[in-house]
DRENDREN-32242 format. One record per residue (C-alpha): x, y, z. Coordinates in nm, 3 decimals. Layout:
N
+---------+---------+---------+
|      xx |      yy |      zz |
+---------+---------+---------+
|       X |       Y |       Z |
...
+---------+---------+---------+
***
This chain:
572
+---------+---------+---------+
|      xx |      yy |      zz |
+---------+---------+---------+
|  -1.553 |   2.571 |   3.541 |
|  -1.537 |   2.722 |   3.193 |
|  -1.490 |   3.064 |   3.042 |
|  -1.577 |   3.197 |   2.702 |
|  -1.554 |   3.559 |   2.596 |
|  -1.682 |   3.745 |   2.294 |
|  -1.676 |   4.107 |   2.184 |
|  -2.009 |   4.278 |   2.137 |
|  -2.089 |   4.623 |   2.008 |
|  -2.222 |   4.711 |   2.353 |
|  -1.917 |   4.588 |   2.542 |
|  -1.709 |   4.286 |   2.625 |
|  -1.819 |   3.985 |   2.823 |
|  -1.709 |   3.650 |   2.962 |
|  -1.946 |   3.359 |   2.963 |
|  -1.855 |   3.192 |   3.292 |
|  -1.990 |   2.847 |   3.365 |
|  -1.966 |   2.694 |   3.710 |
|  -2.112 |   2.395 |   3.885 |
|  -2.408 |   2.607 |   3.995 |
|  -2.504 |   2.741 |   3.654 |
|  -2.411 |   2.986 |   3.380 |
|  -2.393 |   3.360 |   3.408 |
|  -2.295 |   3.654 |   3.190 |
|  -2.024 |   3.840 |   3.376 |
|  -1.944 |   4.199 |   3.288 |
|  -1.584 |   4.291 |   3.233 |
|  -1.560 |   4.587 |   3.468 |
|  -1.484 |   4.425 |   3.801 |
|  -1.571 |   4.133 |   4.024 |
|  -1.704 |   4.214 |   4.373 |
|  -1.418 |   4.200 |   4.622 |
|  -1.578 |   4.187 |   4.964 |
|  -1.455 |   4.100 |   5.310 |
|  -1.661 |   3.782 |   5.283 |
|  -1.477 |   3.684 |   4.963 |
|  -1.146 |   3.758 |   5.131 |
|  -1.246 |   3.539 |   5.426 |
|  -1.316 |   3.245 |   5.195 |
|  -0.999 |   3.294 |   4.992 |
|  -0.729 |   3.028 |   4.968 |
|  -0.367 |   3.138 |   5.003 |
|  -0.081 |   3.001 |   4.792 |
|   0.287 |   3.071 |   4.853 |
|   0.585 |   2.981 |   4.635 |
|   0.956 |   3.050 |   4.625 |
|   0.888 |   3.355 |   4.409 |
|   0.597 |   3.507 |   4.215 |
|   0.651 |   3.733 |   3.912 |
|   0.338 |   3.949 |   3.902 |
|   0.388 |   4.183 |   3.602 |
|   0.253 |   4.453 |   3.833 |
|   0.452 |   4.776 |   3.840 |
|   0.373 |   4.835 |   4.207 |
|   0.496 |   4.497 |   4.331 |
|   0.680 |   4.312 |   4.052 |
|   0.779 |   4.020 |   4.278 |
|   0.608 |   3.867 |   4.583 |
|   0.585 |   3.517 |   4.727 |
|   0.215 |   3.476 |   4.816 |
|  -0.133 |   3.545 |   4.686 |
|  -0.490 |   3.459 |   4.784 |
|  -0.765 |   3.336 |   4.551 |
|  -1.141 |   3.383 |   4.592 |
|  -1.391 |   3.101 |   4.538 |
|  -1.492 |   3.271 |   4.211 |
|  -1.138 |   3.237 |   4.078 |
|  -0.983 |   3.583 |   4.109 |
|  -0.689 |   3.713 |   4.308 |
|  -0.807 |   3.881 |   4.629 |
|  -0.465 |   3.960 |   4.776 |
|  -0.107 |   3.962 |   4.644 |
|   0.163 |   4.008 |   4.906 |
|   0.511 |   3.933 |   5.038 |
|   0.505 |   3.701 |   5.340 |
|   0.771 |   3.792 |   5.591 |
|   1.081 |   3.578 |   5.601 |
|   1.048 |   3.328 |   5.883 |
|   0.669 |   3.353 |   5.896 |
|   0.453 |   3.041 |   5.890 |
|   0.336 |   3.123 |   5.536 |
|   0.690 |   3.162 |   5.407 |
|   0.789 |   2.838 |   5.579 |
|   0.508 |   2.651 |   5.402 |
|   0.587 |   2.794 |   5.056 |
|   0.555 |   2.542 |   4.774 |
|   0.858 |   2.472 |   4.552 |
|   0.851 |   2.651 |   4.221 |
|   0.854 |   2.993 |   4.060 |
|   0.530 |   3.148 |   3.941 |
|   0.455 |   3.361 |   3.636 |
|   0.114 |   3.486 |   3.516 |
|  -0.079 |   3.246 |   3.298 |
|   0.022 |   3.265 |   2.931 |
|  -0.205 |   3.327 |   2.635 |
|  -0.177 |   3.230 |   2.271 |
|  -0.295 |   3.448 |   1.990 |
|  -0.463 |   3.228 |   1.735 |
|  -0.448 |   3.391 |   1.395 |
|  -0.489 |   3.099 |   1.166 |
|  -0.623 |   3.104 |   0.813 |
|  -0.929 |   2.908 |   0.903 |
|  -1.065 |   2.705 |   0.614 |
|  -0.961 |   2.391 |   0.802 |
|  -1.293 |   2.244 |   0.914 |
|  -1.488 |   2.499 |   0.711 |
|  -1.374 |   2.801 |   0.902 |
|  -1.367 |   2.634 |   1.244 |
|  -1.174 |   2.806 |   1.518 |
|  -0.820 |   2.769 |   1.616 |
|  -0.874 |   2.539 |   1.914 |
|  -1.086 |   2.307 |   1.703 |
|  -0.819 |   2.310 |   1.434 |
|  -0.551 |   2.217 |   1.683 |
|  -0.769 |   1.943 |   1.829 |
|  -0.829 |   1.795 |   1.486 |
|  -0.457 |   1.807 |   1.415 |
|  -0.395 |   1.607 |   1.735 |
|  -0.635 |   1.345 |   1.599 |
|  -0.497 |   1.329 |   1.244 |
|  -0.168 |   1.270 |   1.059 |
|   0.133 |   1.482 |   1.154 |
|   0.324 |   1.562 |   0.834 |
|   0.556 |   1.829 |   0.976 |
|   0.913 |   1.753 |   0.879 |
|   0.818 |   1.515 |   0.597 |
|   1.090 |   1.539 |   0.332 |
|   0.969 |   1.316 |   0.048 |
|   0.653 |   1.177 |  -0.106 |
|   0.754 |   0.836 |   0.027 |
|   0.774 |   0.982 |   0.376 |
|   0.424 |   1.129 |   0.344 |
|   0.280 |   0.803 |   0.215 |
|   0.450 |   0.610 |   0.492 |
|   0.299 |   0.832 |   0.761 |
|  -0.046 |   0.800 |   0.609 |
|  -0.014 |   0.421 |   0.587 |
|   0.100 |   0.404 |   0.949 |
|  -0.201 |   0.607 |   1.058 |
|  -0.435 |   0.381 |   0.860 |
|  -0.299 |   0.074 |   1.036 |
|  -0.440 |   0.216 |   1.360 |
|  -0.745 |   0.386 |   1.204 |
|  -0.864 |   0.151 |   0.926 |
|  -1.194 |   0.337 |   0.881 |
|  -1.027 |   0.667 |   0.792 |
|  -1.038 |   0.777 |   0.430 |
|  -1.399 |   0.685 |   0.354 |
|  -1.648 |   0.915 |   0.183 |
|  -1.800 |   0.993 |   0.524 |
|  -1.471 |   1.036 |   0.709 |
|  -1.181 |   1.172 |   0.507 |
|  -0.823 |   1.098 |   0.602 |
|  -0.678 |   1.427 |   0.730 |
|  -0.328 |   1.556 |   0.789 |
|  -0.127 |   1.876 |   0.820 |
|   0.231 |   1.982 |   0.756 |
|   0.346 |   1.905 |   0.399 |
|   0.565 |   2.154 |   0.217 |
|   0.646 |   2.138 |  -0.154 |
|   0.983 |   2.298 |  -0.079 |
|   1.080 |   1.995 |   0.132 |
|   0.914 |   1.744 |  -0.100 |
|   1.108 |   1.878 |  -0.398 |
|   0.797 |   1.934 |  -0.610 |
|   0.436 |   2.036 |  -0.591 |
|   0.243 |   1.716 |  -0.510 |
|  -0.049 |   1.582 |  -0.713 |
|  -0.347 |   1.355 |  -0.654 |
|  -0.173 |   1.085 |  -0.856 |
|   0.106 |   1.066 |  -0.597 |
|  -0.122 |   0.871 |  -0.364 |
|  -0.176 |   0.598 |  -0.624 |
|   0.176 |   0.463 |  -0.566 |
|   0.043 |   0.309 |  -0.246 |
|  -0.214 |   0.030 |  -0.267 |
|  -0.346 |   0.133 |   0.077 |
|  -0.401 |   0.493 |  -0.027 |
|  -0.505 |   0.496 |  -0.391 |
|  -0.882 |   0.469 |  -0.334 |
|  -0.899 |   0.669 |  -0.010 |
|  -1.053 |   1.013 |   0.039 |
|  -0.749 |   1.211 |   0.153 |
|  -0.716 |   1.584 |   0.224 |
|  -0.387 |   1.719 |   0.360 |
|  -0.319 |   2.079 |   0.459 |
|   0.004 |   2.250 |   0.362 |
|   0.230 |   2.362 |   0.647 |
|   0.076 |   2.713 |   0.638 |
|  -0.280 |   2.584 |   0.582 |
|  -0.321 |   2.801 |   0.273 |
|  -0.326 |   2.501 |   0.036 |
|  -0.482 |   2.156 |   0.049 |
|  -0.366 |   1.845 |  -0.135 |
|  -0.635 |   1.590 |  -0.219 |
|  -0.657 |   1.241 |  -0.364 |
|  -0.813 |   1.118 |  -0.687 |
|  -1.120 |   0.997 |  -0.496 |
|  -1.195 |   1.358 |  -0.401 |
|  -1.111 |   1.496 |  -0.747 |
|  -1.364 |   1.249 |  -0.889 |
|  -1.635 |   1.435 |  -0.695 |
|  -1.566 |   1.749 |  -0.900 |
|  -1.685 |   1.833 |  -1.252 |
|  -1.442 |   1.769 |  -1.536 |
|  -1.381 |   2.137 |  -1.601 |
|  -1.299 |   2.359 |  -1.304 |
|  -1.269 |   2.732 |  -1.373 |
|  -1.006 |   2.951 |  -1.206 |
|  -1.103 |   3.117 |  -0.880 |
|  -1.048 |   3.483 |  -0.795 |
|  -0.813 |   3.512 |  -0.498 |
|  -0.716 |   3.148 |  -0.524 |
|  -0.498 |   2.907 |  -0.719 |
|  -0.586 |   2.568 |  -0.865 |
|  -0.246 |   2.411 |  -0.926 |
|  -0.263 |   2.232 |  -1.261 |
|   0.106 |   2.153 |  -1.311 |
|   0.259 |   1.896 |  -1.274 |
|  -0.096 |   1.767 |  -1.222 |
|  -0.422 |   1.831 |  -1.041 |
|  -0.453 |   1.785 |  -0.667 |
|  -0.357 |   2.111 |  -0.491 |
|  -0.597 |   2.399 |  -0.422 |
|  -0.483 |   2.724 |  -0.256 |
|  -0.654 |   3.012 |  -0.075 |
|  -1.002 |   3.091 |  -0.211 |
|  -0.987 |   2.782 |  -0.435 |
|  -0.985 |   2.565 |  -0.123 |
|  -1.358 |   2.627 |  -0.087 |
|  -1.421 |   2.405 |  -0.390 |
|  -1.300 |   2.109 |  -0.186 |
|  -1.420 |   2.224 |   0.155 |
|  -1.779 |   2.241 |   0.031 |
|  -1.758 |   1.865 |  -0.032 |
|  -1.589 |   1.771 |   0.294 |
|  -1.811 |   1.582 |   0.545 |
|  -1.863 |   1.797 |   0.855 |
|  -1.752 |   1.636 |   1.183 |
|  -2.043 |   1.593 |   1.421 |
|  -2.071 |   1.765 |   1.760 |
|  -1.931 |   1.466 |   1.949 |
|  -1.617 |   1.460 |   1.734 |
|  -1.573 |   1.834 |   1.768 |
|  -1.599 |   1.801 |   2.144 |
|  -1.324 |   1.536 |   2.131 |
|  -1.108 |   1.778 |   1.930 |
|  -1.166 |   2.061 |   2.178 |
|  -1.086 |   1.853 |   2.484 |
|  -0.771 |   1.711 |   2.323 |
|  -0.658 |   2.064 |   2.248 |
|  -0.739 |   2.192 |   2.595 |
|  -0.532 |   1.922 |   2.764 |
|  -0.234 |   1.980 |   2.533 |
|  -0.242 |   2.358 |   2.576 |
|  -0.239 |   2.344 |   2.956 |
|   0.064 |   2.116 |   2.943 |
|   0.274 |   2.399 |   2.797 |
|   0.143 |   2.663 |   3.038 |
|  -0.138 |   2.813 |   2.833 |
|  -0.448 |   2.930 |   3.018 |
|  -0.624 |   3.109 |   2.732 |
|  -0.642 |   3.142 |   2.355 |
|  -0.748 |   3.415 |   2.115 |
|  -0.941 |   3.184 |   1.885 |
|  -0.950 |   3.350 |   1.544 |
|  -1.196 |   3.196 |   1.303 |
|  -1.496 |   3.048 |   1.485 |
|  -1.809 |   3.031 |   1.272 |
|  -2.152 |   3.100 |   1.427 |
|  -2.236 |   2.730 |   1.456 |
|  -1.920 |   2.646 |   1.645 |
|  -1.968 |   2.954 |   1.859 |
|  -2.290 |   2.792 |   1.980 |
|  -2.100 |   2.467 |   2.047 |
|  -1.846 |   2.655 |   2.257 |
|  -2.124 |   2.812 |   2.460 |
|  -2.273 |   2.471 |   2.529 |
|  -1.941 |   2.317 |   2.634 |
|  -1.838 |   2.594 |   2.873 |
|  -2.136 |   2.499 |   3.086 |
|  -1.955 |   2.178 |   3.183 |
|  -1.758 |   2.176 |   3.507 |
|  -1.447 |   2.032 |   3.338 |
|  -1.401 |   2.309 |   3.080 |
|  -1.077 |   2.483 |   3.183 |
|  -0.962 |   2.704 |   2.894 |
|  -1.035 |   3.075 |   2.857 |
|  -1.133 |   3.158 |   2.499 |
|  -1.147 |   3.500 |   2.336 |
|  -1.329 |   3.435 |   2.010 |
|  -1.310 |   3.625 |   1.684 |
|  -1.588 |   3.497 |   1.466 |
|  -1.572 |   3.443 |   1.093 |
|  -1.892 |   3.466 |   0.892 |
|  -1.995 |   3.159 |   0.694 |
|  -1.936 |   3.378 |   0.390 |
|  -1.579 |   3.501 |   0.424 |
|  -1.515 |   3.877 |   0.428 |
|  -1.884 |   3.956 |   0.468 |
|  -2.089 |   4.142 |   0.728 |
|  -2.298 |   3.916 |   0.953 |
|  -2.333 |   4.129 |   1.263 |
|  -2.669 |   3.977 |   1.338 |
|  -2.505 |   3.633 |   1.374 |
|  -2.184 |   3.693 |   1.568 |
|  -2.018 |   3.915 |   1.824 |
|  -1.673 |   3.964 |   1.668 |
|  -1.507 |   3.946 |   1.329 |
|  -1.203 |   3.814 |   1.142 |
|  -1.138 |   3.935 |   0.787 |
|  -0.882 |   3.799 |   0.538 |
|  -0.677 |   4.009 |   0.299 |
|  -0.437 |   3.757 |   0.141 |
|  -0.271 |   3.416 |   0.142 |
|   0.065 |   3.287 |   0.271 |
|   0.424 |   3.352 |   0.166 |
|   0.531 |   2.989 |   0.139 |
|   0.271 |   2.912 |  -0.125 |
|   0.327 |   3.244 |  -0.309 |
|  -0.015 |   3.361 |  -0.190 |
|   0.088 |   3.667 |   0.012 |
|  -0.017 |   3.977 |  -0.179 |
|   0.291 |   4.188 |  -0.263 |
|   0.331 |   4.537 |  -0.404 |
|   0.600 |   4.408 |  -0.641 |
|   0.626 |   4.053 |  -0.787 |
|   0.797 |   3.767 |  -0.607 |
|   1.171 |   3.751 |  -0.665 |
|   1.160 |   3.378 |  -0.736 |
|   0.834 |   3.395 |  -0.935 |
|   0.821 |   3.727 |  -1.123 |
|   0.500 |   3.607 |  -1.293 |
|   0.297 |   3.663 |  -0.976 |
|   0.251 |   3.910 |  -0.692 |
|   0.036 |   3.675 |  -0.484 |
|  -0.336 |   3.673 |  -0.417 |
|  -0.570 |   3.930 |  -0.269 |
|  -0.865 |   3.743 |  -0.121 |
|  -1.064 |   4.066 |  -0.130 |
|  -0.985 |   4.387 |  -0.316 |
|  -0.893 |   4.706 |  -0.135 |
|  -1.223 |   4.888 |  -0.179 |
|  -1.428 |   4.589 |  -0.064 |
|  -1.203 |   4.533 |   0.237 |
|  -1.249 |   4.897 |   0.336 |
|  -1.623 |   4.869 |   0.286 |
|  -1.669 |   4.558 |   0.501 |
|  -1.428 |   4.678 |   0.772 |
|  -1.620 |   5.005 |   0.795 |
|  -1.949 |   4.816 |   0.814 |
|  -1.827 |   4.623 |   1.117 |
|  -1.669 |   4.930 |   1.277 |
|  -1.986 |   5.134 |   1.234 |
|  -2.172 |   4.875 |   1.441 |
|  -1.909 |   4.900 |   1.716 |
|  -1.716 |   4.580 |   1.653 |
|  -1.343 |   4.526 |   1.687 |
|  -1.197 |   4.454 |   1.341 |
|  -0.915 |   4.199 |   1.294 |
|  -0.759 |   4.155 |   0.950 |
|  -0.531 |   3.872 |   0.836 |
|  -0.254 |   4.028 |   0.624 |
|   0.089 |   3.886 |   0.539 |
|   0.222 |   4.053 |   0.223 |
|   0.310 |   4.423 |   0.200 |
|   0.018 |   4.497 |  -0.035 |
|  -0.226 |   4.316 |   0.195 |
|  -0.090 |   4.504 |   0.496 |
|  -0.120 |   4.834 |   0.310 |
|  -0.481 |   4.754 |   0.224 |
|  -0.550 |   4.651 |   0.583 |
|  -0.407 |   4.976 |   0.720 |
|  -0.609 |   5.171 |   0.461 |
|  -0.924 |   4.988 |   0.571 |
|  -0.856 |   5.045 |   0.941 |
|  -0.776 |   5.412 |   0.886 |
|  -1.097 |   5.461 |   0.686 |
|  -1.302 |   5.278 |   0.949 |
|  -1.157 |   5.491 |   1.226 |
|  -1.218 |   5.813 |   1.031 |
|  -1.578 |   5.706 |   0.978 |
|  -1.649 |   5.620 |   1.340 |
|  -1.410 |   5.843 |   1.541 |
|  -1.525 |   6.110 |   1.782 |
|  -1.186 |   6.155 |   1.949 |
|  -0.946 |   6.438 |   1.850 |
|  -0.709 |   6.196 |   1.672 |
|  -0.715 |   5.857 |   1.503 |
|  -0.460 |   5.730 |   1.755 |
|  -0.693 |   5.814 |   2.043 |
|  -0.980 |   5.643 |   1.867 |
|  -0.766 |   5.338 |   1.790 |
|  -0.666 |   5.312 |   2.157 |
|  -1.032 |   5.259 |   2.232 |
|  -1.122 |   5.039 |   1.931 |
|  -0.798 |   4.835 |   1.916 |
|  -0.821 |   4.717 |   1.557 |
|  -0.556 |   4.455 |   1.478 |
|  -0.363 |   4.308 |   1.188 |
|  -0.290 |   3.939 |   1.213 |
|   0.067 |   3.837 |   1.117 |
|   0.206 |   4.167 |   0.979 |
|   0.485 |   3.963 |   0.823 |
|   0.586 |   4.194 |   0.537 |
|   0.516 |   4.564 |   0.589 |
|   0.652 |   4.843 |   0.368 |
|   0.858 |   5.100 |   0.566 |
|   0.604 |   5.373 |   0.484 |
|   0.327 |   5.157 |   0.626 |
|   0.529 |   5.074 |   0.937 |
|   0.530 |   5.448 |   1.005 |
|   0.154 |   5.462 |   0.952 |
|   0.096 |   5.169 |   1.187 |
|   0.296 |   5.337 |   1.461 |
|   0.128 |   5.673 |   1.413 |
|  -0.222 |   5.528 |   1.433 |
|  -0.139 |   5.261 |   1.690 |
|  -0.265 |   4.963 |   1.487 |
|  -0.199 |   4.649 |   1.693 |
|   0.027 |   4.396 |   1.518 |
|  -0.032 |   4.029 |   1.595 |
|   0.306 |   3.864 |   1.548 |
|   0.413 |   3.500 |   1.563 |
|   0.789 |   3.492 |   1.638 |
|   0.829 |   3.133 |   1.520 |
|   0.696 |   3.224 |   1.176 |
|   1.012 |   3.427 |   1.124 |
|   1.241 |   3.143 |   1.229 |
|   1.047 |   2.883 |   1.030 |
|   1.036 |   3.094 |   0.713 |
|   1.384 |   3.251 |   0.729 |
|   1.535 |   2.979 |   0.509 |
|   1.340 |   3.093 |   0.202 |
|   1.233 |   3.453 |   0.271 |
|   1.522 |   3.610 |   0.077 |
|   1.447 |   3.376 |  -0.212 |
|   1.084 |   3.492 |  -0.217 |
|   1.140 |   3.864 |  -0.153 |
|   1.501 |   3.946 |  -0.239 |
|   1.751 |   4.099 |   0.000 |
|   1.612 |   4.454 |  -0.011 |
|   1.254 |   4.378 |   0.087 |
|   1.367 |   4.125 |   0.344 |
|   1.595 |   4.376 |   0.516 |
|   1.345 |   4.662 |   0.519 |
|   1.007 |   4.493 |   0.547 |
|   1.004 |   4.131 |   0.661 |
|   0.917 |   3.991 |   1.004 |
|   0.961 |   4.311 |   1.204 |
|   0.921 |   4.286 |   1.581 |
|   1.124 |   4.551 |   1.761 |
|   1.034 |   4.800 |   1.487 |
|   0.666 |   4.760 |   1.579 |
|   0.716 |   4.729 |   1.953 |
|   0.570 |   5.068 |   2.043 |
|   0.233 |   4.968 |   1.896 |
|   0.209 |   4.690 |   2.154 |
|   0.254 |   4.363 |   1.963 |
|   0.047 |   4.063 |   2.064 |
|   0.260 |   3.748 |   2.042 |
|   0.141 |   3.397 |   1.963 |
|   0.233 |   3.084 |   1.771 |
|  -0.046 |   3.022 |   1.517 |
|  -0.070 |   2.659 |   1.627 |
|  -0.105 |   2.402 |   1.479 |
|   0.100 |   2.564 |   1.200 |
|   0.369 |   2.612 |   1.465 |
|   0.407 |   2.428 |   1.797 |
|   0.179 |   2.573 |   2.063 |
|   0.460 |   2.599 |   2.321 |
|   0.481 |   2.972 |   2.410 |
|   0.834 |   2.929 |   2.547 |
|   0.955 |   2.834 |   2.201 |
|   0.792 |   3.154 |   2.077 |
|   0.975 |   3.349 |   2.348 |
|   1.301 |   3.185 |   2.241 |
|   1.242 |   3.281 |   1.877 |
|   1.152 |   3.638 |   1.972 |
|   1.466 |   3.685 |   2.187 |
|   1.722 |   3.502 |   1.970 |
|   1.572 |   3.511 |   1.618 |
|   1.686 |   3.147 |   1.593 |
|   1.485 |   2.834 |   1.522 |
|   1.372 |   2.677 |   1.853 |
|   1.386 |   2.329 |   1.699 |
|   1.752 |   2.353 |   1.597 |
|   1.883 |   2.647 |   1.798 |
|   2.029 |   2.785 |   1.476 |
|   1.992 |   3.092 |   1.258 |
|   2.073 |   3.094 |   0.887 |
|   2.410 |   3.057 |   0.715 |
|   2.438 |   3.433 |   0.671 |
|   2.294 |   3.512 |   1.016 |
|   2.414 |   3.223 |   1.239 |
|   2.375 |   3.420 |   1.563 |
|   2.019 |   3.520 |   1.484 |
|   1.826 |   3.617 |   1.172 |
|   1.816 |   3.998 |   1.156 |
|   1.882 |   4.003 |   1.530 |
|   1.828 |   4.380 |   1.547 |
|   1.456 |   4.296 |   1.540 |
|   1.481 |   4.070 |   1.849 |
|   1.297 |   4.150 |   2.173 |
|   1.429 |   4.140 |   2.525 |
|   1.319 |   3.852 |   2.748 |
|   1.087 |   4.079 |   2.943 |
|   0.930 |   4.217 |   2.625 |
|   0.876 |   3.868 |   2.487 |
|   0.722 |   3.730 |   2.806 |
|   0.488 |   4.027 |   2.829 |
|   0.400 |   3.976 |   2.463 |
|   0.252 |   3.639 |   2.559 |
|   0.070 |   3.776 |   2.865 |
|   0.005 |   4.150 |   2.877 |
|  -0.003 |   4.179 |   2.496 |
|  -0.296 |   3.942 |   2.444 |
|  -0.469 |   4.099 |   2.745 |
|  -0.455 |   4.447 |   2.590 |
|  -0.545 |   4.315 |   2.244 |
|  -0.864 |   4.164 |   2.385 |
|  -0.963 |   4.443 |   2.626 |
|  -0.853 |   4.242 |   2.930 |
|  -0.569 |   4.455 |   3.065 |
|  -0.558 |   4.431 |   3.442 |
|  -0.765 |   4.112 |   3.427 |
|  -0.543 |   3.866 |   3.238 |
|  -0.166 |   3.822 |   3.209 |
|  -0.102 |   3.976 |   3.551 |
|  -0.112 |   3.868 |   3.915 |
|  -0.289 |   4.142 |   4.108 |
|  -0.604 |   4.195 |   4.312 |
|  -0.916 |   4.147 |   4.098 |
|  -0.738 |   3.971 |   3.810 |
|  -0.816 |   3.620 |   3.692 |
|  -0.634 |   3.374 |   3.918 |
|  -0.434 |   3.206 |   3.640 |
|  -0.071 |   3.113 |   3.691 |
|   0.207 |   2.881 |   3.578 |
|   0.467 |   2.719 |   3.803 |
|   0.823 |   2.672 |   3.672 |
|   1.127 |   2.496 |   3.819 |
|   1.347 |   2.806 |   3.784 |
|   1.288 |   3.180 |   3.760 |
|   1.269 |   3.299 |   3.400 |
|   1.553 |   3.543 |   3.460 |
|   1.787 |   3.264 |   3.573 |
|   1.712 |   3.028 |   3.286 |
|   1.964 |   2.995 |   3.006 |
|   1.799 |   3.114 |   2.688 |
|   1.860 |   2.774 |   2.529 |
|   1.647 |   2.617 |   2.804 |
|   1.343 |   2.794 |   2.659 |
|   1.347 |   2.548 |   2.370 |
|   1.218 |   2.273 |   2.599 |
|   1.064 |   2.414 |   2.917 |
|   0.902 |   2.148 |   3.132 |
|   0.608 |   2.307 |   3.312 |
|   0.554 |   2.204 |   3.674 |
|   0.190 |   2.315 |   3.705 |
|  -0.077 |   2.522 |   3.530 |
|  -0.365 |   2.684 |   3.723 |
|  -0.680 |   2.848 |   3.587 |
|  -0.921 |   3.039 |   3.812 |
|  -0.746 |   2.900 |   4.117 |
|  -0.788 |   2.538 |   4.000 |
|  -0.493 |   2.321 |   3.903 |
|  -0.554 |   2.204 |   3.545 |
|  -0.215 |   2.045 |   3.478 |
|   0.046 |   1.884 |   3.702 |
|   0.366 |   1.727 |   3.576 |
|   0.396 |   1.362 |   3.673 |
+---------+---------+---------+
***
């Protein structure tokens, strides 16, 4: 059984594929009849956390053949149901919010990106050029055909800060195995790509600068950032449908293993949208996907091609691409890159809003976030019939992806309008080592990586995998402690937690990975909750969340994951 959901101007729908065919299911309600109840299967556990205000904890629920909860109840102590309860503690199925800058695979969606990462070279944690070359050589020993003109050698995770310098194409020539290969490696934030001489040789001798992008020319050619990445991506051989299907299925299996039942897939082009629709017809598709579609031409209007939209305001902080109001503290020669100017962003956002679409804008720097809020405010003013922008926004639910650096004045504006912030808690704990260097102490203290400050606007939490690990429990750990889930540590000046006043409570963080994504995708009451009529998605843990030591969240071992009443993962 498979599920795929898109936003349309007329409403919101799930494509639901079953063994008996495909149907378009409206999002209002599933029929809950006595016949459905009769055919329901009942499951009981030691405890079930429902996220329902009426009955926050029960021990049993029933599931219809169509994969929804038909009954949620407390079996009496000593009853036959209670006696047969399965070991384990249940929470609602978790969702990830995929907000990736999606030039990887020519704008392909987040799940595809993650699947390709699982089938390429992992460069996360590499700390020298020799380390990078060694990992590439090791991969080639098992994949000797990689690195040809028709199949480039791919990898993700390098960081010039760890390497000690910005890499160049010439750095591959030190290895006999690599020097003639077609190699393209994504930076840790996927806002820059590093390519080999074989790929540079495909380009003309003179390459002009690109608006909204950076061609790094010192200490040598080889790195292209933000809009300049398109120069290389236009040359990259497109994986065929069979390879994409392999990527998707690899990703699906990995996501279920960490308790994920659904993904907000931000950055699916129209062609891959069609591929998704084909694949959900198969009986073994088990991941719910809420897709935001990116036009083939970035930051354009293509409402006749897609059902949802992702726009991009700027680049990433680590590569000095986030657009800032004032220059970078460690590079006063630049304020980052706007991928689209303010007036054009407002124009295209309004075009989508006028046609009834939900608008989602990638923005990291404080200037980009200001422009995004301006665009959303203008779009709401243009399309609103409600008495206030906040009331209109509650219906339209426009979102800003990342919201990493937001000026205090704009934080007030976000709260007053109700703009939904999409936040990745592990971005804060991954970036905290260099944020003060980039922004200075003042901007960091007042603007950077807010969570609690934006809580009232209903943050949607996620990880941005594969930039960060997809494990939502590591994201919960980062949100609650403001410490790195890999090391359990803060920074030297904040050892107990980096700006811990912005931390969330455990309950807030868990709901941010369940109820938050549900609200952000118009699925409240249907996803992220265990109640009658909701999707029958749940995760089984060995201990109740409330009884787990917070350090245990760094390495939670899921017992089982269920989607639509079907077990999709079971720990061996």
